[in-house]
DOFIGU-745729 format. One record per residue (C-alpha): residue in one letter; x, y, z. Coordinates in steps of 0.5 Angstrom, whole numbers, padded with zeros to 4 digits, always signed. Each point is the difference from the previous one (the first is absolute). Example, Ala and Ser with C-alpha at 12.3 -4.5 7.8 and 13.67 -1.06 7.14 Angstrom:
2
A+0025-0009+0016 S+0002+0007-0002 
END
This chain:
978
X+0039+0050-0009 X+0007-0003+0003 X+0002-0003+0007 X+0004+0006+0001 X-0007+0004+0002 X-0002-0006+0005 X+0006-0001+0003 X+0001+0008+0002 X+0004+0001+0006 X+0006+0000+0003 X+0005-0006-0002 X+0000-0003+0007 X-0007+0000+0001 X-0001-0004-0007 X+0002-0007+0002 X-0005+0000+0006 X-0005+0002-0004 X+0001-0005-0005 X+0000-0005+0006 X-0007+0002+0002 X-0003+0000-0007 X+0002-0007-0001 X-0003-0002+0007 X-0007+0003-0002 X+0000-0003-0007 X-0003-0006+0000 X-0002-0001-0008 X+0003-0007+0000 X-0006-0002+0005 X-0005+0000-0006 X+0003-0006-0003 X+0000-0004+0007 X-0006+0002+0003 X-0006-0005-0002 X-0003+0002-0007 X-0007+0001-0001 X-0004-0002-0006 X+0000+0005-0005 X-0007+0004+0001 X-0001+0002-0007 X-0008+0002+0002 X+0003+0005+0004 X+0005+0003-0005 X-0006-0001-0006 X-0005+0004+0005 X+0005+0006+0001 X+0003+0000-0007 X-0008+0001-0003 X-0001+0005+0006 X+0006+0004-0003 X-0002-0001-0007 X-0007+0003+0002 X+0003+0006+0004 X+0005+0001-0006 X-0006+0001-0005 X-0004+0005+0005 X+0005+0003+0004 X+0007+0000-0002 X+0003+0005+0005 X-0002-0005+0006 X+0002-0006-0002 X+0006-0001+0004 X-0004+0002+0006 X-0005-0005-0002 X+0006-0005+0000 X+0002+0001+0007 X-0007+0000+0002 X-0002-0007-0003 X+0007-0003+0004 X-0003+0002+0006 X-0007-0001-0001 X+0002-0008-0002 X+0004+0000+0007 X+0007-0001-0004 X+0003+0005+0005 X-0001+0005+0006 X+0002+0006-0005 X+0002+0001-0007 X+0003+0005-0004 X+0003+0003-0006 X+0006+0004+0001 X+0003+0005-0006 X+0007+0003+0000 X+0000+0008-0001 X+0005+0005+0001 X+0000+0007+0003 X+0006+0004+0000 X+0005-0005-0002 X-0002-0005+0006 X-0004-0006-0002 X-0006-0003+0004 X-0006-0005+0000 X-0007+0003+0000 X-0006-0005+0002 X-0005+0001-0006 X-0004-0005+0002 X-0001-0003+0007 X-0006-0005+0003 X+0000-0004+0007 X+0002+0002+0006 X+0005+0006-0003 X-0005+0003-0004 X+0000+0006+0004 X+0007+0002-0003 X-0002+0000-0007 X+0004+0005-0004 X+0006+0001+0005 X+0007-0001-0001 X+0006-0004+0002 X+0007+0002-0001 X+0004-0005-0005 X+0005-0002+0004 X-0005-0001+0006 X-0005-0005-0003 X+0000-0007-0002 X-0002+0002-0007 X+0007+0003-0001 X+0003-0007+0000 X-0005-0003-0004 X+0001+0005-0006 X+0007+0000+0001 X+0001-0007-0001 X-0006-0001-0004 X-0003-0006+0003 X-0005-0002+0004 X+0002-0001+0008 X-0003-0002+0006 X+0001+0004+0007 X-0001-0002+0007 X-0001+0005+0005 X+0003+0006-0005 X-0001+0005+0006 X+0006-0003+0003 X+0004+0003-0006 X-0003+0006-0003 X-0001+0004+0007 X-0003+0006-0003 X-0007+0002+0001 X-0004-0005+0004 X-0007-0003-0003 X-0005-0003+0004 X-0002-0006+0000 X+0007-0002-0001 X+0002-0005-0006 X+0002-0008+0002 X+0001-0002-0008 X+0000+0004-0006 X+0001-0002-0007 X+0002+0005-0006 X+0000-0001-0007 X+0003+0005-0005 X-0005+0004-0004 X+0003+0002-0007 X-0001+0005-0005 X+0004+0000-0007 X+0004-0006+0002 X+0002+0003+0007 X-0002+0000+0007 X-0004+0006+0002 X-0003-0002+0007 X-0003-0007+0003 X-0006-0003+0001 X+0000-0003+0008 X-0004-0004+0005 X+0001+0000+0007 X-0002-0005+0006 X-0001+0004+0007 X-0002-0007+0003 X+0006-0004+0002 X-0005-0006-0002 X+0000+0002-0007 X+0006-0003-0005 X+0001+0002-0007 X+0002-0006-0005 X+0001-0002-0007 X-0007+0001-0002 X+0000+0007+0003 X+0006+0002-0004 X-0003-0003-0007 X-0007+0003+0001 X+0004+0007+0002 X+0004-0001-0006 X-0005-0001-0005 X-0004+0006+0003 X+0006+0005+0000 X+0001-0002-0008 X-0008+0002-0001 X+0001+0006+0004 X+0006+0003-0003 X-0003-0001-0007 X-0006+0003+0002 X+0004+0006+0003 X+0004+0001-0006 X-0007+0000-0004 X-0003+0005+0005 X+0006+0004-0001 X+0000+0000-0007 X-0008+0002+0000 X+0002+0005+0005 X+0005+0003-0005 X-0004-0001-0006 X-0006+0004+0003 X+0005+0005+0003 X+0003+0001-0007 X-0007+0001-0003 X-0002+0005+0006 X+0006+0004-0002 X-0001-0001-0007 X-0007+0003+0001 X+0002+0006+0004 X+0005+0002-0005 X-0005-0001-0005 X-0004+0005+0004 X+0005+0005+0001 X+0002+0000-0007 X-0007+0001-0002 X+0000+0006+0004 X+0006+0002-0003 X-0002-0001-0007 X-0006+0005+0002 X+0004+0005+0002 X+0005+0000-0005 X-0003-0004-0006 X+0003+0004-0006 X+0007-0001+0004 X+0000-0007+0000 X-0004-0002-0006 X+0007-0002-0003 X+0002-0005+0005 X-0007-0003+0000 X+0002-0006-0004 X+0006-0001+0004 X-0004+0000+0006 X-0005-0005-0002 X+0005-0005-0003 X+0003+0000+0007 X-0006+0000+0004 X-0002-0006-0005 X+0006-0004+0002 X-0001+0001+0007 X-0007-0003+0000 X+0003-0005-0004 X+0006-0001+0005 X-0005+0000+0006 X-0005-0005-0003 X+0006-0005-0002 X+0002+0001+0008 X-0007-0002+0002 X+0000-0006-0005 X+0006-0002+0003 X-0003+0000+0007 X-0006-0004-0003 X+0006-0005-0003 X+0003+0000+0007 X-0006-0003+0003 X-0001-0005-0005 X+0007-0002+0001 X-0001+0000+0007 X-0006-0005-0001 X+0004-0004-0006 X+0006-0001+0005 X-0004-0004+0005 X+0001-0008-0002 X-0008-0001+0002 X-0005+0001-0005 X-0004+0007+0001 X-0007+0001-0004 X-0005+0005+0001 X-0007-0003-0003 X-0007+0004-0001 X-0006-0003+0002 X-0005-0001-0006 X-0007+0001+0002 X-0007-0002-0004 X-0006+0004+0000 X-0002-0002+0007 X+0006+0002+0003 X+0003-0007+0001 X+0007-0001-0001 X+0001-0005-0006 X+0007+0000-0002 X+0006+0004+0001 X+0005+0004-0005 X+0007+0001+0001 X+0003+0007+0001 X+0007-0001+0002 X+0005-0005+0000 X+0007+0001+0002 X+0006-0004-0003 X+0000-0006+0003 X-0008-0001-0001 X+0001+0002-0007 X+0006-0006-0001 X-0006-0005+0002 X-0006+0003-0003 X+0003+0004-0006 X-0004+0007-0002 X-0007-0001+0003 X-0001+0007+0002 X-0008+0001-0002 X-0001-0007+0000 X-0005-0005+0004 X+0002-0004+0005 X-0005-0005+0000 X+0001-0001-0008 X+0008+0000+0001 X+0000-0004+0007 X-0007-0004+0000 X+0004-0004+0006 X-0001+0006+0005 X-0008-0003+0000 X+0002-0007+0003 X+0006+0003+0004 X-0005+0005+0004 X+0005+0006-0002 X-0006+0003-0004 X-0005+0000+0006 X+0006+0002+0005 X+0001+0006-0005 X-0007+0002+0000 X-0001-0001+0008 X+0006+0005+0000 X-0003+0005-0004 X-0007+0000+0003 X+0003-0001+0008 X+0006+0004-0001 X+0004-0005+0004 X+0006-0002-0002 X+0001-0008-0002 X+0006-0004+0001 X+0001-0007-0002 X+0005-0006-0002 X-0003-0003-0007 X+0002-0006-0004 X-0001+0002-0007 X+0000-0005-0005 X-0004+0003-0006 X+0002+0003-0007 X+0008+0002+0000 X+0001-0001+0008 X+0001-0006+0004 X+0003+0002+0007 X-0001+0003+0007 X-0002+0007+0000 X-0001+0005+0006 X-0005+0006-0002 X-0002+0006+0004 X-0006+0005-0003 X-0002+0006+0002 X-0005+0005-0002 X+0002+0005-0005 X-0006+0005-0002 X-0005-0005-0004 X+0005-0005+0000 X+0006-0004+0003 X+0007+0001+0000 X+0004-0007+0001 X+0007-0003+0002 X+0001-0007-0002 X+0006-0004+0002 X+0003-0006-0003 X+0001-0004+0007 X+0001-0007-0004 X+0007-0001+0001 X-0001+0002+0008 X-0006-0005+0000 X+0005-0005-0002 X+0006+0002+0004 X-0005+0000+0006 X-0002-0008-0002 X+0007-0001+0000 X+0002+0003+0007 X-0006-0004+0003 X+0003-0007-0003 X+0007+0002+0002 X-0002+0001+0007 X-0004-0006+0000 X+0007-0004-0002 X+0004+0004+0005 X-0005-0002+0006 X+0000-0007-0002 X+0008+0000+0000 X+0000+0004+0007 X-0005-0006+0003 X+0005-0005-0003 X+0006+0003+0003 X-0003+0002+0007 X-0002-0008+0000 X+0007-0002-0001 X+0003+0005+0005 X-0005-0002+0005 X+0002-0008-0001 X+0007+0002+0001 X-0001+0005+0006 X-0004-0006+0003 X+0006-0005-0001 X+0005+0005+0002 X-0002+0003+0007 X+0004-0003+0006 X-0006+0000+0004 X-0005-0006+0000 X-0006+0000-0004 X-0006-0005+0000 X-0007+0000-0002 X-0004-0005+0005 X-0007-0002+0000 X-0003+0000+0007 X-0004-0007+0002 X-0006+0001+0005 X-0004-0006+0004 X-0007+0000+0000 X-0001+0005+0005 X+0004+0005-0004 X+0006+0000+0004 X+0007+0000-0003 X+0004-0006+0001 X+0005-0001-0006 X+0002+0003-0006 X+0003-0002-0007 X+0006+0003-0004 X-0003+0002-0007 X+0007+0003-0002 X+0006+0002+0002 X+0006+0004-0002 X+0008-0002-0001 X+0001+0003+0007 X-0005-0004+0004 X+0004-0006+0001 X+0006+0005+0003 X-0004+0003+0005 X-0004-0006+0002 X+0004-0006-0001 X-0006-0003-0003 X+0001-0003-0008 X-0005-0002-0004 X-0006+0004+0003 X-0004+0001-0006 X-0007-0004+0001 X+0002-0002+0007 X-0003+0002+0007 X+0004+0003+0006 X-0003-0006+0004 X+0003-0005-0005 X+0007+0003+0000 X+0001+0003+0007 X-0002-0004+0007 X-0003+0004+0005 X-0001+0007-0004 X-0002+0005+0005 X-0008+0001+0000 X+0001+0008+0000 X+0002-0001-0008 X-0006-0003-0003 X-0004+0005+0005 X+0003+0006-0003 X+0000-0002-0007 X-0007-0002+0001 X-0002+0007+0003 X+0003+0003-0006 X-0004-0004-0005 X-0006+0001+0003 X+0000+0008+0002 X+0004+0002-0006 X+0004+0004+0005 X+0008+0000-0002 X+0005-0001+0006 X+0007+0001+0002 X+0003-0004+0006 X+0006-0003+0003 X-0001-0007+0002 X+0005-0006+0003 X-0001-0007-0004 X+0003-0005+0005 X-0002-0006-0005 X+0005+0003-0005 X+0005+0003+0005 X-0001+0007-0003 X-0003+0007+0002 X-0004+0003-0006 X-0002+0008-0002 X-0006-0002-0004 X-0005+0005-0005 X-0006-0004-0002 X-0006+0002-0004 X-0006-0003-0003 X+0000-0001-0008 X-0006-0002-0004 X-0007-0001+0002 X-0002-0001+0007 X-0003-0007-0001 X+0007-0002-0003 X+0003+0000+0007 X+0007+0002-0003 X+0006+0004+0004 X+0006+0003-0003 X+0006+0000+0005 X+0006+0004-0001 X+0005-0002+0006 X+0007+0000+0002 X+0004-0004+0005 X+0002+0005+0006 X+0004-0004+0005 X+0007+0003-0001 X-0004+0007+0001 X-0003-0003+0006 X+0006-0003+0003 X+0003+0007-0001 X-0005+0003+0003 X+0000-0004+0006 X+0007+0001+0001 X-0001+0008-0001 X-0005+0000+0006 X+0005-0003+0004 X+0005+0005-0002 X-0004+0005+0001 X-0002-0002+0007 X+0007+0000+0002 X+0001+0007-0003 X-0006+0003+0003 X+0003-0003+0007 X+0007+0003-0002 X-0004+0007-0002 X-0004+0000+0007 X+0007+0000+0004 X+0004+0005-0004 X-0001+0006-0005 X+0002-0001-0008 X+0006+0004+0000 X+0003+0004+0006 X+0006+0005+0000 X+0003+0006+0003 X+0003+0006-0003 X+0004+0006+0002 X-0003+0007+0001 X+0002+0002-0007 X-0002-0007-0004 X+0008-0001-0002 X+0000-0007+0004 X-0004-0005+0001 X+0000-0007+0004 X-0005-0006-0001 X-0003-0002+0006 X-0004-0006-0003 X-0001-0002-0007 X-0005-0005-0003 X+0004-0007-0001 X+0001+0000-0008 X-0004+0007-0001 X+0004+0006+0003 X+0001+0006-0004 X+0007+0002+0002 X+0004-0006+0001 X+0003-0002+0007 X+0000+0004+0006 X+0006+0005+0000 X+0002+0007-0001 X-0002+0004-0007 X+0003+0006-0003 X-0004+0006-0002 X-0001-0002-0007 X-0004-0006+0003 X-0007+0002-0004 X+0004+0002-0006 X+0002-0007+0000 X-0007-0003+0002 X-0006+0005-0001 X-0003+0000-0007 X+0003+0006-0004 X-0008+0002-0001 X-0001+0001+0008 X+0007+0003+0002 X-0003+0007-0001 X-0006-0002+0004 X+0004-0003+0006 X+0005+0006+0000 X-0006+0005+0001 X-0004-0005+0005 X+0007+0000+0004 X+0001+0008+0000 X-0007+0001+0002 X+0000-0005+0006 X+0007+0002+0002 X-0003+0007+0000 X-0006-0001+0004 X+0002-0006+0004 X-0006-0004-0003 X-0001-0007-0002 X+0001-0002-0007 X-0005-0005-0003 X+0001-0001-0008 X+0000-0006-0005 X+0006+0000-0005 X+0004-0006-0004 X+0006-0003+0003 X+0005-0005-0003 X-0001-0007+0002 X+0006-0005+0001 X-0001-0003-0008 X+0001+0007-0002 X-0007+0002-0002 X-0004+0005+0003 X-0006-0001+0005 X-0005+0004+0004 X+0001+0002+0007 X-0004+0004+0005 X+0004+0004+0005 X-0001+0003+0006 X+0005+0003+0004 X+0000+0004+0006 X+0005+0005+0004 X+0003-0002+0007 X+0001+0007+0003 X+0005+0002+0006 X-0003+0003+0006 X+0002+0007-0004 X-0004-0002-0006 X+0005-0001-0005 X+0000-0007-0004 X+0004-0005+0003 X-0001-0005-0005 X-0006-0003-0005 X-0004-0007+0001 X-0003-0003-0006 X-0004-0006-0002 X-0001-0002-0007 X-0005-0004-0003 X+0000-0004-0007 X-0007+0003-0003 X+0002-0003-0007 X-0005-0005-0001 X-0005+0006+0002 X+0002+0004-0005 X+0000-0005-0005 X-0007-0002+0002 X-0002+0007+0000 X+0002+0001-0007 X-0003-0006-0003 X-0006+0002+0004 X+0000+0007-0004 X+0001-0004-0007 X-0006-0005+0002 X-0005+0006+0001 X+0003+0003-0006 X-0002-0006-0004 X-0007-0001+0003 X-0001+0007-0001 X+0002+0000-0008 X-0005-0007+0000 X-0006+0004+0003 X+0001+0006-0005 X+0000-0005-0006 X-0005-0004+0002 X-0007+0000-0004 X-0003-0002+0006 X-0001+0005+0006 X+0004-0002+0006 X-0001+0003+0007 X+0002-0001+0007 X-0005+0002+0006 X+0001+0001+0008 X-0003-0006+0003 X-0003+0004+0005 X-0004+0005-0003 X+0000-0002-0007 X+0003+0006-0003 X+0004+0000-0006 X+0007+0001+0001 X+0003-0002-0007 X-0004+0000-0007 X+0004-0001-0007 X-0002+0004-0007 X-0005-0005-0002 X-0005+0002+0005 X-0001+0006-0004 X-0002-0004-0006 X-0004-0005+0003 X-0004+0005+0005 X+0000+0006-0004 X+0003+0004+0006 X+0007+0003+0001 X+0004-0003+0006 X+0002+0006+0003 X-0008+0001+0001 X-0001-0007+0002 X+0005+0000+0006 X-0002+0007+0003 X-0005+0000+0006 X-0004-0006+0002 X+0002-0004-0006 X-0004-0006+0003 X-0007+0003-0001 X+0002+0003-0007 X+0001-0007-0002 X-0006-0003+0003 X-0004+0006-0003 X+0003-0002-0007 X-0003-0007+0001 X-0007-0001-0002 X-0005-0001+0006 X-0001-0007-0001 X+0007-0002+0000 X+0002+0004+0006 X-0001-0005+0006 X+0003-0006-0004 X+0006+0004-0002 X+0001+0003+0007 X-0001-0007+0003 X+0006-0003-0004 X+0004+0005+0002 X-0001-0002+0008 X+0001-0007-0002 X+0007+0002-0003 X+0002+0004+0007 X-0001-0007+0004 X+0005-0003-0005 X-0004-0003-0006 X+0002+0001-0007 X-0007+0002-0004 X-0002+0001-0007 X-0006+0004-0001 X-0004+0004-0006 X-0004+0006+0001 X-0002+0006-0004 X+0002+0007+0000 X-0003+0007-0003 X+0005+0004-0004 X+0000+0007+0003 X+0002+0003-0007 X-0006-0003-0004 X-0004-0004+0005 X+0002-0006-0004 X-0001-0007+0004 X+0006-0004+0000 X+0001-0007+0002 X+0007-0002+0004 X+0003-0006+0003 X+0004+0001+0006 X+0005-0005+0004 X+0002+0003+0007 X+0005-0003+0004 X+0003+0001+0007 X+0007+0003+0001 X+0003-0001+0007 X+0005+0004+0004 X+0005-0003+0004 X-0004-0003+0006 X-0004-0004-0005 X-0006+0005+0000 X-0004+0002-0006 X+0002+0008+0000 X-0002+0001-0007 X-0004-0003-0006 X+0003-0001-0007 X-0005+0000-0006 X+0000-0001-0008 X-0006+0002-0004 X-0002-0001-0007 X-0005+0003-0004 X-0005-0006-0002 X-0005+0004-0004 X+0001-0003-0007 X+0000-0007+0003 X-0007+0001+0004 X-0003+0003-0007 X+0002-0006-0004 X-0002-0005+0005 X-0007+0004+0000 X+0000+0000-0008 X+0001-0008+0000 X-0006-0001+0005 X-0005+0003-0005 X+0003-0003-0006 X-0001-0007+0004 X-0007+0001+0002 X-0002+0003-0007 X+0004-0007-0003 X-0004-0004+0005 X-0007+0003-0002 X+0001+0000-0008 X+0002-0008+0001 X-0006-0002+0004 X-0005+0004-0005 X+0004-0003-0006 X-0001-0007+0003 X-0007+0001+0001 X-0001+0002-0007 X+0004-0006-0003 X-0004-0005+0004 X-0006+0003-0002 X+0002-0001-0007 X+0002-0007+0001 X-0006-0002+0003 X-0005+0003-0006 X+0005-0003-0005 X+0000-0007+0003 X-0008+0000+0001 X-0001+0002-0008 X+0006-0005-0003 X-0002-0006-0003 X+0008-0003+0001 X+0006+0002+0002 X+0003+0002-0006 X-0007+0005-0001 X+0002+0002+0007 X+0007+0002-0001 X-0002+0004-0006 X-0006+0004+0004 X+0005+0001+0006 X+0006+0002-0004 X-0003+0005-0004 X-0003+0003+0006 X+0006+0000+0004 X+0004+0003-0006 X-0005+0006+0001 X+0001+0000+0007 X+0007+0000-0001 X+0000+0006-0005 X-0005+0004+0005 X+0005-0001+0006 X+0006+0003-0005 X-0005+0006-0001 X-0001+0000+0008 X+0007+0000+0002 X+0001+0006-0004 X-0004+0004+0005 X+0005-0001+0005 X+0005+0004-0004 X-0005+0006+0000 X-0004-0002-0007 X-0007-0001-0001 X-0003-0005-0005 X-0005+0003-0005 X-0006-0003-0004 X+0003+0000-0007 X+0007-0003+0002 X-0004-0006+0003 X-0004-0001-0006 X+0006+0001-0005 X+0004-0005+0005 X-0006-0005+0000 X-0001+0000-0008 X+0008-0001-0001 X+0000-0006+0005 X-0005-0003-0004 X+0003+0001-0007 X-0006+0004-0002 X+0001+0004-0007 X+0000+0007+0002 X-0003+0002-0007 X-0006-0003+0002 X-0001+0004+0006 X-0003+0007+0001 X+0002+0003+0007 X-0003+0007+0001 X+0000+0003+0007 X+0004+0005+0004 X+0007-0002+0002 X+0003+0000+0007 X-0006-0002+0003 X+0003-0003+0007 X-0003-0007+0003 X+0000-0001+0008 X+0005-0005+0002 X-0006-0003+0004 X-0004+0000-0007 X+0005-0003-0005 X+0001-0007+0002 X-0008-0002-0001 X-0001+0005-0006 X+0006-0003-0003 X-0002-0007+0000 X-0007+0002-0003 X+0003+0003-0005 X+0005-0006-0001 X-0007-0004-0001 X-0003+0004-0005 X+0007+0000-0004 X+0000-0008+0001 X-0007-0001-0003 X+0002+0005-0006 X+0006-0004-0002 X-0004-0007+0001 X-0007+0002-0003 X+0000+0007-0002 X+0003+0006-0003 X+0007-0003+0000 X-0002-0007-0002 X-0003+0003-0007 X+0004+0004-0005 X-0006+0004-0002 X-0002+0002+0007 X+0003+0006+0004 X-0001+0003+0007 X-0001+0007+0003 X+0001+0002+0007 X-0002+0007+0002 X+0001+0003+0007 X-0002+0006+0003 X+0000+0004+0007 X-0007+0002+0002 X+0000+0007+0003 X+0000+0001+0008 X-0007+0002+0002 X-0003+0003+0007 X+0000-0006+0005 X+0002-0005-0005 X+0008-0002-0002 X+0003-0001-0007 X-0001-0006-0004 X+0004-0004-0005 X-0004-0003-0006 X+0003-0005-0004 X-0004-0003-0006 X+0003-0007-0004 X-0003+0000-0007 X+0001-0006-0004 X-0002+0001-0008 X-0001-0005-0006 X+0001-0006+0004 X-0004-0006-0003 X-0004-0003+0006 X-0001-0007+0001 X-0007-0003+0001 X+0002-0003+0006 X+0002+0005+0005 X+0001-0004+0006 X+0008+0001+0000 X-0001+0007+0001 X-0007+0001+0003 X+0003-0002+0007 X+0007-0001+0003 X+0005+0002+0005 X+0002+0006-0004 X-0008+0003+0000 X-0001-0002+0007 X+0006+0004+0002 X-0003+0006-0004 X-0007+0000+0002 X+0001-0002+0007 X+0007+0001+0003 X+0001+0007-0003 X-0006+0003+0003 X+0001-0004+0007 X+0007+0002+0001 X+0001+0006-0004 X-0007+0003+0000 X+0000+0000-0007 X-0006+0000-0005 X+0001-0005-0006 X-0004-0003-0006 X+0002-0006-0004 X-0004-0001-0006 X+0001-0005-0006 X-0002+0004-0006 X-0001-0003-0007 X+0007+0003-0002 X+0004-0001+0006 X+0000+0001+0008 X-0002+0007+0002 X+0002+0001+0007 X+0000+0007+0005 X+0004+0001+0006 X-0001+0006+0005 X+0005+0001+0006 X+0000+0006+0005 X+0007+0003+0000 X+0003+0006+0004 X-0001+0007-0001 X+0008+0001-0002 X-0001-0005-0006 X-0006+0004-0002 X+0004+0006+0000 X+0006-0003-0004 X-0005-0003-0005 X-0003+0007-0001 X+0007+0003-0001 X+0003-0005-0004 X+0001+0002-0008 
END
């Protein structure tokens, strides 16, 4: 395939075609667009699905690939185009197609009329934008916005492409799409080659069988004639069978090579089941080269014997779940067992009665990710330091004065003075005041006008910034000021940016006097008045503006006067107007450019009327010219300003709008409206859009929203919040709207401007914080009550401060452990009985070898039960350490528990038995027959938890039983727990 085929056509057409092709090619954008994190999970899922399809139905693996690409929303359409030849002409046929173009499956496109031709010719991935502009053959619907193509190889040569297209202008392909498509193309090419080899081998085998049948029939008819060549044919047939078998083996080797070409570890395991059918192990069936380099020859070996660490890391359980449920599994794991120490990304899918897994070593990627985060923090800190330095330099380099003041108020909260907290270098030049930092204005300037501290006081109280101009007679200056509050309201601080505009004010006053004289002059005469001959060849100035004439002094001019003074671009229009006016004897009115005395061109508005004789012929022309250069300049500036405003609105993430103040109808909406309201702008602006907006607002907020609009119509600026229901999915969104009046030339409010922001997430976050604070307060009150009760009991029974410290300290430690367990409830976990028992024994250094635990695991305790029950368990364990099973080496402890089944009209109960054995009981048992621990068990548990308890001091130790009501869910979990 050469470029000559693609560039076919006349030589003069080829340069234009190349220019158009370069305009449509945007492959470089893949490297500049924001890069997404590699989606290895999607890649592993697609490859595992293709492996399954290849094992069960090789002929449909290409169609399965493009179906998966569309199903996973990677593209609007996807396909595989393969190169074919027919009568010497090359074309592409769509062998696999999915998505919006699925109906075109099997159709063809000429080589030179398809982007595939460019990709195959150049043998490199390419990204096109709007390819229908270049390839203008048959039109396909819907049109493509972007198409990414990767060359499809067979026998080391490009034979087609795998391509994905986006029909939505919001979808843009990036580097991750190219990476994933390249990986999938390699697999698809290998699968296609293997399928073709299998098909070729099967076809050869079919032909061989047909030939055998034909030769058998021939042997029946001419047995004697062919007997002599029987040996020859048998040898030939055996050779052919061996050759076809070798080709089939080569195809299998190609499949193994495809697996071995992957840098990931690919393994296949078979489940090992016991007599009951439960999975107890997995056995290796297949390893690719990468896996074999890590594990060696492990085919047929036990996974648990070879890698026992899979139990601890949960890999064995994950494989069991995949086999039993059929759901794929994908996890990142830090595996530090056997010969491994690193991070791995592993995906597993069910394959028969086992799993097929793909494992990628991502240790280096993880390390690179940590390094990137570290470098990002360093860069952010460097930028912060640089920003602070730039601010300080800017603060001291600006020509405008700048200061931060503290407004001082009297007892009646009236502003009476202000103090300078900080000033910049230009402050002294702009005010004439030096050493102002720390001083008050009244201490530096006598007779300072009250309006200054009144204005600054108002800004400090309201927080509303103000921009104004005011005279400072005490300083002999005029100032242009922008002041705004900084810090918290109670700091009463205001930042002031100001500039002395006294020279400008003096110039404005002089300008006003000049304008008044000019206005009087204009009232008495026209700007420019002149006469012209009937054929416009002579012009005579009657009146000119002093210093502003366009044609020099009042004298005769030649026929070439407009060649000298009229702008070249306007001469043709002026001649046409002159010709029409002379023919129709009508008024000439047009705007054009004329040379001014300085040699530059300005705009004039000319009005020329014919003066007719009695017979209707033109005697002369009388004209006036007005200078409209300023108006033209202002119109150009206004158009530029409107364009900038439109660009700002189009780019803003908040919605900007303009309403008619009288009807409240929307007149303008920015694109962000469609994102926030879920409604396109054309629909929103059609019909009675005011009622449409009101209907979107939830009924409870409509009156509030409408009332605020009416306030803006009276001239107020308002900010309010309301809720809308989106028309597409019914979702409720919170919006904050800031509306302000827009006035016309007369000062009346003609329009209403507004800025709207979606604050739904802000509202949801505030609600969650309220719930968390309420829960924290509830738990704190309960915990303080328990601590107080514990302290009271310990104090009543203590004989000394040291005794109180021991008693209270151990109970407080037990309570702390309980609070640690309770904190996990907020994370979605549940505290179980066996976990609580083991935690208490471990905290008191109990010997695990002398403790026997028996009962179902995972029996969850209610959060309301946990605290009191844990304290009772602590009392039993403490007594065992002091006097019982943990205090005597020959003694031991048995703890058993069970859940009583649910019966009609009676809920389930949890039974726990604490049994000490081998304890030598003292004759005087007073220390164990009474105390706070026993009171807690025999009195507090029944009272607070509705428990049934018993506490007996036997000959060989304590025997205590506790029965608690539990939830039905706890009972069900205990029955199903192994």
